[in-house]
N, C-alpha and C positions, 0 to 999 in steps of 0.2 A: 356606137362602137367606133373607136379611133382607127385611123388608117395606119398601115405599116410605115415605120420610120426607117429610112434607108441609112441614116447616119450611123446607126448601131452596127450595121453590116460593114460599112467602110472602116469604122474605128476598130472593129474586131479583126479585120484583115491586117491592119497595121500592128495591132497588139500581138497577133499570132506570129508575124515575122520577127518581132522583137524577142518573143519567147524562144523561138528556135535558135536564134543566134546566141542567146545567153545559155540555153540549156542543153544543146546538142552534145557537147563533149561528155557530160555526165550521163546523158541518155545512152550513149554508146557503151559506157562502162556498165550501166544497168543491164543492157541487153546481153553483154558478154557474161556477166555474172549469172543471169537467169537462164540462159540457153547455151552457153559455152561450156567448155571443159577445162579444168585445171587452172582456173584463175584465182582460186582461193578467196581471200577477203577483198574488200574494196580497195585498200591501199596497194595490195599486191597486183590487183587487176590494172590499176592505173599505171604502175611501174612497168608491168609487162607490155602493155600497149605502147607506152612511150619508148621502151627499149627496142621493141621489135618493129614498130611502125612510125616512130617519131610523132610529132605533134599532129601530123596529117591523119594519123590513125583515129584520133578522137572526132574527126570531122567526116568520117566515111558515111556516105549516104545522106549528106546534109542538103544537097541541091534540090532533091525531090521534095522533102518536107518543107524546105524554105518557101517553095512556090505553093505547094498544096496545103500546108498547114495554115498559111495566110488565108486561103479560101475557106478552109475548115473552120477556123476561129471566127471568120466572118459570119458563117452560118450559125455557129454556136452562140455567139453574142447577139446576133440579130434575132434568132429564134427565142432566146431566153428573155431579152428585154421586151420584145414585142408581145410574146405570149404572157409574160407577167403582167403587162399593162392590160391586155385583153381579159385575162382572168380576174384582175382587180376590178375592172369595170363590170364584168358579169356578176361578180359577188358583191359589188358596191363597197369595196374596201380601199379604193384608191384615194379616199380623203383622210385616211388614218395617218397620224403623225409617224408612227413606226411601221416598218415593213410587216406584212402579214405572212406568217409562217406557212400557211396552206398555199398561198399564192406562189411563194418562192419555191416551195417543194414541188408543186405540180409543174411549174415551168422548168425546174431542174430535171425532173424525170423525163419530160418531153424532149429536152436537149439530149439526154442520154440515149434515147431511141434514135433520134435524128442523126446523132454524131456517128453512129456505127455505119450508116449508109455511105458517108463520105470518108470517115476516118479509117474504116477497115482496110481498104486497098492501100491507103497512104502508109499505115502502120506496117502492113505486110511487106511492101517494097523496101521501106526503111530498114526493117529488121533483116531482110534478106541481104541487103547491102552492108549492113553493120557486121553481119556474121560471115563475111567473106573468108575468114580464116578457118571456117568449119566446113570443108568440102565433103561431098558424098563419099562413101566408102565403095570403091570400084569392085571389090571382091564380092559384095552383096548383090550386085546387079546382074541381070540377064544380059545375053549378047546384044539384043536390040537396044536395051537401055544403055549399055556401055557405048554403043555407037552414037546414040543420041546425046549422051553425056559428053562424049568427045566433041560432038558437033557444037555443043553449047559451051565447051571448055570448062564445065563444072562451076564456073564463076560468072558473074554478071559484069558486063562492060559498062553498065550504067543503068539508070532507072528505066529507060525505054527498052533496053535489051532484057532487063529483069521482067518487065510486064509481058514482053513478047514470049519469053520462055514459059511463064506461068500460064498464059492463055493457050499456048501450044500444047502444054501437058494436061491442064485441068479445065480449060475453057473459062468462061466468064465467072462461074461459081468459084473457081480456084482463087480469084482475087479476094474472096471473102472467107478464106480459111482463118479460123480463130475468131470469127464474128460472134459466135455464141458466148465465148469467154469474154470478149470485149463488151458485149451487152451486159453481162453479169457484173463487169467491172464498172461500166460507165453510168448506168442508171443510178446506183447508190453513190458512185464516185462524184457525179456532178451535184448531187444533193449535198455531199460533204465539201463541195467546192463553193457553190454559190450561197448556201445558207450561212456558213461562217463569214464569208466575205461581206454579204449584205448587212449582217448584224454587227460585225466588227466595225465596218465603216460608219454605221449609225451610232454606235457607242463611242467611237473615237472622235466624232464630230460634236463638239460641245453645244453649238447652236444648230439644232436639228433642222432649222429652216434654210440653212446655207449648205453649199456643196462641200463635201469632205476635202480636206487639204491633200496636197500631193503626198505628204508623209503618211497620212492616214490611209490613203489608197495603197501606197507601197507596202506598208506594214500589214494591213488587212489582207491584201492579195497574197503576200508571201506566206502568212500564217495559214490562210485557206489552202494554198497549194501544198504546203507541208502536211497538213491534216488529210487532204484528199488523197494525195499520192501514197502517204504512209498506210492508210486504211485500205487502199485499193491493191496493195502489193500482192496478196495471194492470188487473186484472179489475173493480175498483170503477169505473174510468173507463168500461169497456164496459157495465157494468150501468147506470150513471147515464145514459149516452147512449141506451140502449135504452128506459129508463123515461121519459126526458124527451122522447122522440119525440112529436110531435103526434099526436093521435088521427086527424087528417084529412089530414096531410101527412107521411107516413112517409118517413124517410131510410134506415132499416136494416131488412133482412129477417130478421135473426137475429144470433147471436153472431159467427159466421164473417164475415158480410157487414159487420158493424159494425167488426170488427178490420181487415178488408181496406180498407174505405173510409177509416177513420180514419188508417191508416198511409199510404195513397196520398196523402191530402190534406194531412196534417200531420206526417208522419214519425214516427219511433220515440218522440220526446219527448212525443207526445200521451198516451202511456200512463202517463206520470209526472206528469201535471197534477194538482195538488192534493196531491202527496206530502208537501210541507212542512206544509201545514195538516192533512193526515191524521195525520201523526206528532205534531204539536203538540196537536191536538184529542184524539188517542188517550190522551194522558197524563192530563189532568184528568178526562175522561169515565170512563176505566177505574178511575182511582184512587177517584173518588167511588162508582162502581158496586161495586167489590170491598169498599171500606171499609164502605159502607152494608149490603152483603150480610152481611159477617162480623159486624158489630155487631148487626144485626137477628137473625141466626141465634143469636148468643150470648144476646140478650135473650129470644128465644122459648124457648130451652132452659132458661134460668134461671127464667123464669116458669112453665114446665111442671113443673119440679122442686119449686117452692115451693107448687104447688097440692096 
């Protein structure tokens, strides 16, 4: 059995940072469309954010994911690459010329489970900060809740203050609100992420004994991201709504309740809100992530060989 390779974790960290910088503006648009009120379609949402909040509005809540998603993707890529190698060795498929579908699928599913443990709190804080224009309704609160709400000013002054408010209200488990929906999104979502990327890279590399070119990685990563985020949209909507729920004026009691109430109030189309921006956002984000990951991995290995 081979040992864990640290390079995959380091390269994933750099790739994660690149993806946040590229994709955060559209991620804010997606969050507003899925969990906000009165934004209409994607174009109207972009215009409204720009008119009301200028360019800075698209970058709300970016500082926390920039730091945390770098770590998150470090774990995602480290776990995927190492677990795929271990599974291939166990099943004796590591000598095959083409990637083995079962190996890639099992590694992708494992990543989906692991990702929620780290990504749940990150996504929660990010959504809370992105939805700052959706304050709690004071009329629906009790007197003690109103005083608490006034104490916290109903908005968050930053990531640390947001975490503090959540922990004060709901304890540690409150940091994992929406984790069930995220699990249902990420296990199949990562399969639709790594499987297309792996095979597209293989097919776009004419000499399968050589490493894929930068263009092949960029294209394969972008297409995989668009596919994954497009198909994950229904559960992403449910996750976003659960996480955007006010700390003091809860609409939903869980995944099933959120699905039921969303469908009753807005119909089936509600689960496809943001699918366009998800697919569009998925391409540049994932292209930047995979390209940075592969180039960083190559640089790290070259530097190690030269030492």
